[in-house]
C-alpha positions in Angstrom: 58.9 86.2 107.3 55.9 86.5 108.5 52.7 86.7 106.1 49.5 88.1 106.2 47.2 84.8 107.3 43.9 87.1 106.5 45.5 88.0 103.1 46.5 84.2 102.2 43.0 82.8 103.2 41.2 85.3 101.3 43.0 84.1 98.4 44.5 87.5 97.9 48.4 87.1 98.8 50.4 89.3 100.7 53.3 91.7 98.6 56.0 90.0 100.4 54.5 86.4 99.7 54.4 87.2 95.9 58.2 88.6 95.8 59.3 84.9 97.3 57.1 83.3 94.4 58.4 85.5 92.0 62.2 85.2 93.4 62.1 81.3 93.4 60.9 81.4 89.9 64.0 83.2 88.7 66.4 80.5 90.4 64.6 78.7 86.9 66.4 81.0 84.8 69.5 82.6 86.1 72.5 81.3 84.2 72.9 77.8 86.2 69.2 77.3 86.3 68.1 74.8 89.2 66.4 71.8 88.7 62.9 71.1 88.9 61.0 68.4 89.3 57.1 69.4 90.0 54.0 66.8 90.8 50.8 68.3 90.4 47.7 67.2 91.6 44.9 66.8 88.9 42.3 69.2 91.2 44.6 72.0 90.3 43.9 71.8 87.0 40.7 72.4 87.4 40.0 75.5 89.6 40.6 78.3 87.5 41.8 81.0 90.0 42.5 84.5 88.3 39.6 83.7 85.9 39.4 82.0 82.5 42.0 83.8 80.6 44.6 84.2 83.5 44.4 80.5 84.4 44.8 79.9 80.5 48.2 81.4 80.8 49.4 80.0 83.7 48.5 76.0 82.1 50.3 77.5 79.2 53.0 78.7 81.5 53.0 75.2 82.8 53.4 73.9 79.4 56.5 75.9 78.4 58.3 75.2 81.6 57.9 71.7 81.3 59.8 71.6 77.8 62.9 73.2 79.3 66.1 71.2 80.2 66.1 70.3 84.0 62.4 70.8 84.5 59.9 68.1 85.0 56.1 68.3 85.4 53.8 65.6 86.1 50.1 65.5 87.1 48.9 62.9 89.4 45.4 61.8 88.5 42.9 61.5 90.6 42.8 58.5 92.5 40.7 56.5 95.1 43.5 54.7 96.6 45.5 56.4 99.3 49.1 58.1 98.7 51.6 59.8 100.4 50.2 63.2 98.7 47.1 63.2 100.3 49.0 64.2 103.6 49.7 67.8 102.0 52.0 69.8 99.7 55.9 69.4 100.6 59.2 70.7 98.8 62.4 68.6 98.7 65.5 71.2 98.7 68.5 69.3 97.7 71.3 71.5 98.5 75.2 70.6 98.4 75.5 70.5 101.8 72.3 68.8 102.7 68.7 67.5 101.8 65.8 69.7 103.2 61.9 69.5 103.3 59.7 72.2 103.4 56.5 72.1 104.6 54.1 75.3 103.7 51.8 75.6 106.4 48.9 78.4 106.7 51.1 81.3 108.4 54.7 79.9 107.9 56.6 77.4 106.0 58.1 74.4 108.6 61.9 73.0 107.3 62.8 69.6 108.1 66.2 68.6 108.2 67.0 65.2 110.3 67.7 62.7 107.8 65.6 60.1 108.8 62.6 62.5 108.4 64.1 63.8 104.9 64.3 59.8 104.2 60.5 59.5 104.6 59.8 62.4 101.9 62.3 61.4 99.7 60.5 58.1 99.4 57.0 59.6 99.3 57.9 61.6 96.4 59.3 58.3 94.5 56.0 57.2 95.1 54.0 59.8 94.0 56.4 59.9 90.6 55.3 56.4 90.1 51.8 56.9 90.7 51.5 60.3 88.3 51.2 60.1 84.9 54.4 60.3 82.3 55.8 63.9 82.0 55.0 63.7 78.2 51.3 62.5 79.4 50.9 65.5 81.9 52.2 68.2 79.2 49.0 66.8 76.9 46.9 66.9 80.1 47.7 70.3 81.0 47.0 71.3 77.2 44.0 69.5 76.8 42.5 71.5 79.9 43.9 74.8 78.7 41.8 74.6 75.7 
């Protein structure tokens, strides 16, 4: 799938981009939902994209999701120390047959399957879990920002 780079950089996602995101979200509500462990950089809690009311609704949605079984949301606080998350966002897909890392780029996604590289990302994710707030602290912070 190719996305309109101009639309993405102008903060107006293409219809294809939105459709893919919505399909990903439906995986969390199907009969046998996918498990999700997300680590959000604290900065995203201070970027009210869409305006205050839209942003508040997004934060409330995150709080509701974080209360569901199989969903863990943690906030990685601002830090003056280097950490694995500083290199950019990544997603680890744990499939039945293999683990795959997806790295989102401006105009496409890169999928990494080789075992050594995937292991590095798994270790990086473990480091981020340790540095992030606990899930309960994260929900509290999201609620505080939403007020």
